[in-house]
Each structure stands twice: as C-alpha cells, then as structure tokens.
Backbone as CSV, one residue per row, in Angstrom:
resi,resn,N_x,N_y,N_z,CA_x,CA_y,CA_z,C_x,C_y,C_z
1,MET,-107.906,28.736,343.941,-107.211,28.728,345.297,-106.310,28.017,345.574
2,LEU,-106.111,26.581,344.672,-104.841,26.029,344.815,-103.705,26.525,344.415
3,VAL,-103.970,27.157,342.992,-102.783,27.400,342.218,-102.353,28.838,343.153
4,SER,-102.927,29.829,343.515,-102.337,30.727,344.214,-101.495,30.340,345.659
5,ALA,-101.957,29.067,346.401,-101.210,28.609,347.266,-100.148,28.102,346.792
6,ALA,-100.209,27.466,345.689,-98.969,26.897,345.365,-98.160,27.845,344.874
7,LEU,-98.175,28.990,344.356,-97.245,30.132,344.062,-96.635,30.608,345.197
8,VAL,-97.455,30.874,346.303,-96.921,31.413,347.641,-95.994,30.358,348.095
9,ALA,-96.140,29.110,348.082,-95.635,27.976,348.669,-93.994,27.775,348.005
10,ILE,-94.136,28.152,346.401,-93.128,28.001,345.723,-92.179,29.358,346.098
11,ALA,-92.653,30.371,346.224,-91.930,31.804,346.815,-91.206,31.635,347.958
12,THR,-91.973,30.872,348.737,-91.511,30.937,350.624,-90.562,29.832,350.371
13,ALA,-90.402,28.798,349.453,-89.700,27.931,349.459,-88.165,28.170,349.574
14,PHE,-88.092,29.415,348.627,-86.622,29.973,348.399,-85.947,30.583,349.894
15,LEU,-86.830,30.919,350.643,-86.458,31.646,352.029,-85.670,30.791,352.847
16,GLY,-85.377,29.619,352.848,-84.452,28.805,353.407,-85.431,27.664,354.081
17,PHE,-84.731,27.173,355.341,-85.276,26.154,356.094,-86.444,26.519,356.494
18,TRP,-86.820,27.625,357.287,-88.188,27.753,357.466,-89.068,28.144,356.520
19,GLY,-88.892,28.769,355.429,-89.495,29.255,354.107,-90.065,27.925,353.643
20,ALA,-89.173,26.921,353.337,-89.373,25.439,353.192,-90.651,24.788,353.858
21,ILE,-90.571,25.070,355.173,-91.627,24.659,355.971,-92.791,25.287,356.050
22,ALA,-92.822,26.552,355.879,-94.053,27.579,355.692,-94.495,27.198,354.286
23,SER,-93.702,26.783,353.330,-94.133,26.667,351.891,-95.178,25.197,351.885
24,ALA,-94.458,24.129,353.048,-95.185,23.013,352.888,-96.479,23.115,353.845
25,VAL,-96.474,24.076,354.893,-97.601,24.154,355.627,-98.831,24.860,354.804
26,ILE,-98.367,26.082,353.923,-99.436,26.658,353.046,-100.080,25.771,351.984
27,ALA,-99.252,24.776,351.476,-99.475,23.605,350.589,-100.393,22.809,351.086
28,ILE,-100.224,22.411,352.565,-100.980,21.344,353.106,-102.407,22.061,353.452
29,GLY,-102.191,23.277,353.997,-103.115,24.091,354.313,-104.334,24.382,353.089
30,ALA,-103.570,24.690,352.273,-104.264,24.796,350.876,-105.171,23.606,350.318
31,GLY,-104.436,22.550,350.439,-105.029,21.230,349.701,-106.171,20.769,351.134
32,VAL,-105.957,21.002,352.361,-107.253,20.786,353.109,-108.395,21.590,352.639
33,PHE,-107.927,23.033,352.731,-109.155,23.862,352.451,-109.774,23.284,351.397
34,ALA,-109.151,23.120,349.978,-109.609,23.013,348.833,-110.284,21.560,349.088
35,THR,-109.931,20.608,349.763,-110.713,19.278,349.927,-111.892,19.496,350.801
36,VAL,-111.892,20.167,351.578,-113.106,20.518,352.689,-114.143,21.420,351.752
37,ARG,-113.588,22.386,350.935,-114.412,22.883,350.245,-115.214,22.190,349.007
38,ALA,-114.700,21.125,348.828,-115.032,20.492,347.341,-115.898,19.671,347.848
39,TRP,-115.676,18.902,349.436,-116.798,18.123,349.578,-117.954,18.621,350.421
40,GLY,-117.702,20.204,350.708,-119.030,20.772,351.107,-120.008,21.120,349.556
41,GLU,-119.061,21.283,348.371,-120.107,21.513,347.421,-120.549,20.137,346.806
42,VAL,-120.070,18.898,347.090,-120.462,18.095,346.506,-121.773,17.762,347.618
43,ARG,-121.645,17.739,348.804,-122.858,17.808,349.804,-123.867,18.669,349.315
44,GLU,-123.450,19.727,349.175,-124.695,20.782,348.642,-125.206,20.428,347.347
45,THR,-124.290,20.057,346.483,-124.889,19.330,345.163,-125.774,18.281,345.268
46,ARG,-125.521,17.354,346.090,-126.068,16.059,346.167,-127.292,16.563,346.939
47,PHE,-127.311,17.442,348.023,-128.723,17.862,348.723,-129.637,18.554,347.752
48,LEU,-129.150,19.033,346.638,-129.911,19.773,345.620,-130.785,18.964,344.972
49,LEU,-129.704,17.964,344.391,-130.003,17.009,343.442,-131.209,15.813,344.116
50,LEU,-131.033,15.610,345.522,-132.004,14.696,346.103,-133.494,15.354,346.331
51,SER,-133.344,17.028,346.572,-134.390,17.750,347.024,-134.996,17.643,345.451
52,GLU,-134.456,17.865,344.334,-135.095,17.825,343.070,-136.126,16.668,342.863
53,GLN,-134.941,15.704,342.894,-135.578,14.026,342.911,-136.863,14.150,343.740
54,ALA,-136.791,14.406,344.888,-137.841,14.213,345.790,-139.033,15.190,345.301
55,ALA,-138.778,16.275,344.868,-140.060,16.999,344.220,-140.478,16.436,342.856
56,ASP,-139.716,16.001,342.246,-140.217,15.177,340.889,-140.991,13.875,341.193
57,ALA,-140.268,13.199,342.261,-141.213,12.131,342.778,-142.781,12.655,343.268
58,PHE,-143.026,13.404,343.862,-144.184,13.891,344.654,-145.197,14.397,343.377
59,ARG,-144.690,15.214,342.424,-145.178,15.848,341.148,-145.619,14.397,340.401
60,SER,-144.726,13.480,340.126,-144.903,12.294,339.534,-146.265,11.382,340.140
61,ALA,-146.199,11.181,341.683,-147.186,10.545,342.206,-148.739,11.218,342.178
62,ALA,-148.672,12.634,342.267,-149.730,13.387,342.122,-150.371,13.366,340.712
63,GLU,-149.606,13.205,339.701,-150.047,12.946,338.292,-150.588,11.554,338.165
64,VAL,-149.895,10.745,338.919,-150.277,9.074,338.754,-151.584,9.106,339.512
65,ALA,-151.779,9.686,340.855,-152.964,9.580,341.470,-154.233,10.301,340.571
66,SER,-153.973,11.410,340.068,-154.936,12.118,339.097,-155.189,11.314,337.999
67,PHE,-154.322,10.804,337.333,-154.480,9.865,336.346,-155.459,8.492,336.557
68,ARG,-155.148,7.862,337.891,-155.880,6.805,338.141,-157.254,7.212,338.615
69,LEU,-157.328,8.395,339.314,-158.839,8.638,339.445,-159.563,8.867,338.292
70,ARG,-159.152,9.516,337.392,-159.718,9.771,335.904,-159.918,8.435,335.548
71,THR,-158.958,7.467,335.417,-159.106,6.046,334.890,-160.217,5.246,335.530
72,ASP,-160.189,5.589,336.860,-161.186,4.901,337.451,-162.602,5.313,337.455
73,ARG,-162.931,6.612,337.073,-164.042,7.225,336.801,-164.571,6.742,335.272
74,THR,-163.383,7.065,334.522,-163.763,6.220,332.791,-164.463,4.637,333.143
75,ILE,-163.632,3.783,334.002,-164.055,2.430,334.090,-165.311,2.505,334.773
76,ASP,-165.500,3.007,335.666,-166.990,3.202,336.280,-168.041,3.646,335.362
77,GLU,-167.790,4.556,334.603,-168.646,4.779,333.471,-168.935,3.768,332.257
78,VAL,-167.753,3.306,331.980,-167.894,2.143,330.897,-168.847,0.838,331.469
79,ILE,-168.670,0.729,332.800,-169.376,-0.596,333.333,-170.554,-0.101,333.890
80,GLU,-171.179,1.210,333.897,-172.334,1.710,333.923,-172.975,1.498,332.846
81,ARG,-172.279,1.860,331.506,-172.867,1.699,330.203,-173.155,0.516,329.949
82,ASN,-172.378,-0.271,330.060,-172.652,-1.853,329.858,-173.803,-2.381,330.551
83,GLN,-173.852,-2.020,331.812,-175.120,-2.649,332.454,-176.204,-2.173,332.112
84,GLY,-176.313,-0.910,331.518,-177.336,-0.334,330.670,-177.803,-0.666,329.595
85,LEU,-176.610,-1.165,328.680,-176.780,-1.872,327.425,-177.499,-3.370,327.884
86,GLN,-176.834,-3.742,328.679,-177.149,-5.307,329.138,-178.632,-5.520,329.569
87,HIS,-179.061,-4.524,330.158,-180.507,-4.404,330.778,-181.499,-4.290,329.330
88,SER,-181.058,-3.223,328.543,-181.911,-2.713,327.235,-181.752,-4.193,326.487
89,LEU,-180.686,-4.954,326.303,-180.611,-6.088,325.710,-181.416,-7.156,326.139
90,ASP,-181.678,-7.296,327.498,-182.575,-8.197,328.070,-183.949,-7.875,327.873
91,GLU,-184.331,-6.624,327.969,-185.555,-6.435,327.388,-185.957,-6.353,326.121
92,ALA,-184.915,-6.279,325.390,-185.260,-6.550,323.847,-185.407,-7.983,323.651
93,ARG,-184.630,-8.889,324.297,-184.705,-10.204,324.161,-186.294,-10.709,324.586
94,ALA,-186.742,-10.004,325.617,-187.976,-10.437,326.486,-188.957,-9.986,325.553
95,GLU,-189.032,-8.968,325.182,-189.741,-8.479,323.831,-190.067,-9.275,322.754
96,ALA,-188.798,-9.662,322.438,-188.455,-10.393,320.955,-189.253,-11.909,321.370
97,GLY,-189.096,-12.224,322.513,-189.588,-14.034,322.751,-191.041,-13.489,322.927
98,ARG,-191.470,-12.276,323.369,-193.293,-12.182,323.558,-193.838,-11.936,322.341
99,LEU,-192.980,-11.359,321.439,-193.536,-11.192,319.925,-193.570,-12.360,318.923
100,GLN,-192.596,-13.260,319.190,-192.721,-14.382,318.818,-193.508,-15.585,319.202
101,LEU,-194.047,-15.407,320.444,-195.079,-16.107,321.060,-196.514,-15.589,320.352
102,GLU,-196.642,-14.080,320.111,-197.647,-13.644,319.542,-197.823,-13.805,318.155
103,VAL,-196.628,-14.096,317.349,-196.659,-14.564,316.147,-197.106,-16.027,315.904
104,ALA,-196.654,-16.670,316.965,-197.014,-18.405,316.738,-198.561,-18.277,317.013
105,GLN,-199.046,-17.491,317.880,-200.311,-17.689,318.189,-201.135,-17.082,317.101
106,LEU,-200.880,-16.033,316.404,-201.418,-15.590,315.291,-201.490,-16.814,314.059
107,ARG,-200.352,-17.258,313.993,-200.316,-18.161,312.958,-201.214,-19.388,313.154
108,GLY,-201.301,-19.851,314.454,-202.342,-20.654,314.977,-203.852,-20.355,314.563
109,ASP,-204.044,-19.211,314.830,-205.267,-18.623,314.704,-205.565,-18.545,313.295
110,LYS,-204.551,-18.321,312.236,-204.620,-17.699,310.784,-205.158,-19.425,310.430
111,ALA,-204.162,-20.671,310.777,-204.545,-21.823,310.605,-205.971,-22.139,310.793
112,ALA,-206.138,-21.827,312.131,-207.639,-22.400,312.359,-208.714,-21.701,311.508
113,LEU,-208.322,-20.350,311.310,-209.599,-19.611,310.462,-209.496,-20.299,309.008
114,ARG,-208.684,-20.580,308.363,-208.196,-21.198,307.122,-209.074,-22.634,307.138
115,ALA,-209.139,-23.271,308.036,-209.586,-24.424,308.121,-211.135,-24.345,308.779
116,GLU,-211.640,-23.303,309.359,-212.760,-22.979,309.277,-213.575,-22.468,308.074
117,LEU,-212.889,-21.723,307.328,-213.251,-21.480,306.270,-213.408,-22.406,305.252
118,GLY,-212.366,-23.269,305.313,-212.555,-24.190,304.336,-213.559,-25.173,304.548
119,ARG,-213.974,-25.310,306.137,-215.269,-26.316,306.334,-216.561,-25.450,305.669
120,ARG,-216.276,-24.233,306.001,-217.748,-23.378,305.760,-217.898,-23.493,303.971
121,MET,-216.715,-23.423,303.394,-216.682,-23.061,302.118,-217.253,-24.936,301.470
122,GLY,-216.949,-25.706,302.031,-217.494,-27.112,301.916,-219.068,-27.010,302.191
123,LEU,-219.364,-26.671,303.200,-220.761,-26.508,303.478,-221.587,-25.697,302.465
124,GLN,-221.136,-24.658,301.970,-221.680,-23.817,300.983,-221.419,-23.738,299.669
125,GLU,-220.650,-24.786,299.162,-220.355,-25.011,297.698,-221.561,-25.583,297.065
126,ALA,-222.646,-26.013,297.638,-223.840,-26.776,296.979,-224.795,-25.413,296.720
127,GLN,-224.513,-24.386,297.580,-225.547,-23.064,297.286,-224.941,-22.089,296.429
128,ILE,-223.714,-22.090,296.020,-223.116,-21.581,295.000,-223.524,-21.423,293.339
129,LEU,-224.133,-20.570,293.031,-224.521,-20.201,291.629,-223.779,-19.831,290.734
130,ALA,-223.740,-20.004,289.480,-222.658,-19.768,288.491,-223.421,-18.199,287.985
131,LEU,-223.015,-17.288,288.451,-223.288,-16.192,287.579,-222.544,-15.615,286.351
132,PRO,-223.214,-14.861,285.693,-222.763,-14.602,284.177,-221.767,-13.742,284.399
133,THR,-220.601,-13.584,283.503,-219.632,-12.641,283.193,-219.689,-12.015,281.717
134,ARG,-218.804,-11.215,281.591,-218.608,-10.968,280.453,-218.106,-12.144,279.202
135,GLY,-218.953,-12.388,278.576,-218.147,-13.329,277.298,-218.422,-14.367,277.804
136,ARG,-218.497,-14.996,279.146,-218.586,-16.612,279.499,-219.446,-16.719,281.011
137,ASP,-219.673,-17.593,281.240,-220.127,-17.827,282.741,-219.171,-17.948,283.750
138,ALA,-219.356,-17.402,284.890,-218.371,-17.297,285.886,-218.618,-18.796,286.627
139,THR,-217.264,-19.436,286.817,-216.997,-20.379,287.754,-216.567,-20.236,289.148
140,LEU,-216.493,-21.310,289.914,-215.861,-21.232,291.447,-214.602,-20.682,291.427
141,ALA,-213.747,-21.095,290.296,-212.407,-20.682,290.236,-212.124,-19.302,289.885
142,ASP,-213.074,-18.808,288.960,-213.350,-17.214,288.580,-213.328,-16.393,289.885
143,LEU,-214.197,-16.847,290.831,-214.579,-16.023,291.811,-213.486,-16.085,293.289
144,TRP,-213.009,-17.026,293.322,-211.963,-17.258,294.135,-210.519,-17.361,293.779
145,ASP,-209.762,-16.656,294.474,-208.197,-16.756,293.838,-207.518,-17.714,294.567
146,ALA,-206.110,-17.811,294.866,-205.258,-19.030,295.332,-205.136,-19.223,296.746
147,GLN,-205.725,-17.662,297.499,-205.745,-17.668,298.956,-207.204,-18.067,299.520
148,GLY,-208.099,-18.112,298.499,-209.409,-18.495,299.004,-210.407,-17.357,299.185
149,PHE,-209.923,-16.209,298.273,-210.731,-14.972,298.627,-211.287,-14.397,297.514
150,PRO,-212.155,-13.753,297.078,-212.570,-13.320,295.887,-211.807,-11.928,295.586
151,THR,-211.703,-11.863,294.383,-210.848,-10.731,293.899,-211.873,-9.320,293.815
152,VAL,-211.367,-8.253,294.353,-212.133,-7.162,294.123,-212.615,-6.853,292.844
153,VAL,-211.866,-7.280,291.781,-212.447,-6.768,290.288,-213.913,-7.657,290.314
154,LEU,-213.514,-8.978,290.569,-214.809,-9.912,290.272,-216.047,-9.305,291.324
155,LEU,-215.864,-9.117,292.451,-216.754,-8.636,293.505,-217.449,-7.349,292.832
156,ARG,-216.569,-6.494,292.461,-217.243,-5.275,291.876,-218.281,-5.400,290.270
157,ALA,-217.937,-6.430,289.790,-218.328,-7.048,288.384,-219.854,-7.582,289.077
158,LEU,-219.750,-8.404,290.042,-220.861,-9.036,290.561,-221.843,-8.095,291.074
159,ALA,-221.245,-7.026,291.883,-222.493,-6.269,292.232,-223.071,-5.495,291.340
160,ASN,-222.539,-4.940,290.374,-222.778,-4.183,289.208,-222.774,-4.945,287.985
161,PRO,-223.681,-5.831,287.614,-223.676,-6.427,286.126,-223.709,-5.546,285.149
162,PRO,-223.157,-5.856,283.971,-223.326,-4.611,282.866,-224.668,-5.090,282.265
163,GLY,-225.113,-3.895,281.935,-226.358,-3.736,281.289,-226.395,-4.160,279.643
164,GLU,-227.752,-4.641,279.304,-227.548,-4.822,277.701,-227.530,-3.560,276.930
165,GLY,-228.349,-2.411,277.766,-228.508,-1.401,276.715,-227.576,-0.534,276.786
166,LEU,-226.498,-0.589,277.356,-225.246,0.298,277.615,-224.682,0.759,276.138
167,ASP,-224.445,-0.168,275.185,-223.984,0.334,274.069,-224.740,1.075,272.936
168,GLU,-225.924,0.878,273.458,-227.154,1.549,272.641,-227.181,3.102,273.311
169,LEU,-227.045,3.333,274.584,-226.997,4.604,275.206,-225.909,5.307,274.827
170,ARG,-224.826,4.638,274.412,-223.712,5.378,274.586,-223.636,6.002,272.886
171,GLN,-224.240,4.995,272.001,-224.161,5.686,270.438,-225.326,6.736,270.326
172,ALA,-226.052,6.970,271.173,-227.219,7.993,270.954,-226.894,9.245,271.503
C-alpha cells in the first residue's frame, strides 16, 4: 500500500504546485492509513495472543487441579495404609508381649517341675534297685540321662529283659 501510494505521489509531484500538494496529501493519507492498519493488526494479534494465553492458563489450571486431586487421593491411601500397618504392628507387639509372658510362665512352670522332680527323685532314691543289663549291672547313671529322664533304649531293655535261652533257640 505504501509503495503504491509513494509511486502515485511521485507521479503527481511533476504536475505542478497542485500536483505537489496532492502528492503530499496522498503520501500523508497513505502513511496514516498504513499506521492505523498496522495498529489494528497489532491489536488483533495482541488480542489473539492474550486469548491463547488465557486458554493455556485455564488448561494448566485444570491439569493442576486434576493432578492435585490424584495426589490428594494417593496421600489419603498412603495414610490409610500406614494406619492399617500401625494397627497391625500394635497387634503384633501386643501378641508378642502376651507370648513373652506365656513363655516366662512356662519357664517358671518348667523350673517348678524340675524342682518337684528333683525332690521326688530324692525321696525315691532309696527305693531304686539296680537292674542287670547286658554285660554289667545298671546304675542310676545308666537309667537317667543329663536332663533327668530315662532313655527310650534303656526303658525298652528294662521292660523286656533278655532271656538266657535265646542263643540256644537261634542255633536250633
């Protein structure tokens, strides 16, 4: 537009005094028109960019709100799981404490039973007879092991003493 107005202004400038004034008016009019049109385009571009920026801001706000909602749900789930695990831990600690008390009680009962067994063993010691075993006589140490209980092998041998005629039966 400005180029065509400049060419018309130059052509009219050679027509004399009124041609020079007309060319100046054409040049000034073209300049004003170009300036107004340029400012209009700037305004339109600015309005377009601001509207795009506003739309981007609304989309970002929606995405942030969605992300925040998901994050809040995740945090709530983690808190709920943590509370459940804390409750389970408390129950396990209570059970462990109860079992420790039971173990202590059983240890006390065991000690009391050992003491009672020791007391009874002391009373029965005079009544224990030495029973014969293969090759030698059984002693009190042979019948009772370190924990104070007779071994299964010796109890079986005491219940079924070997007979003297077994060797003769085998050979026959």
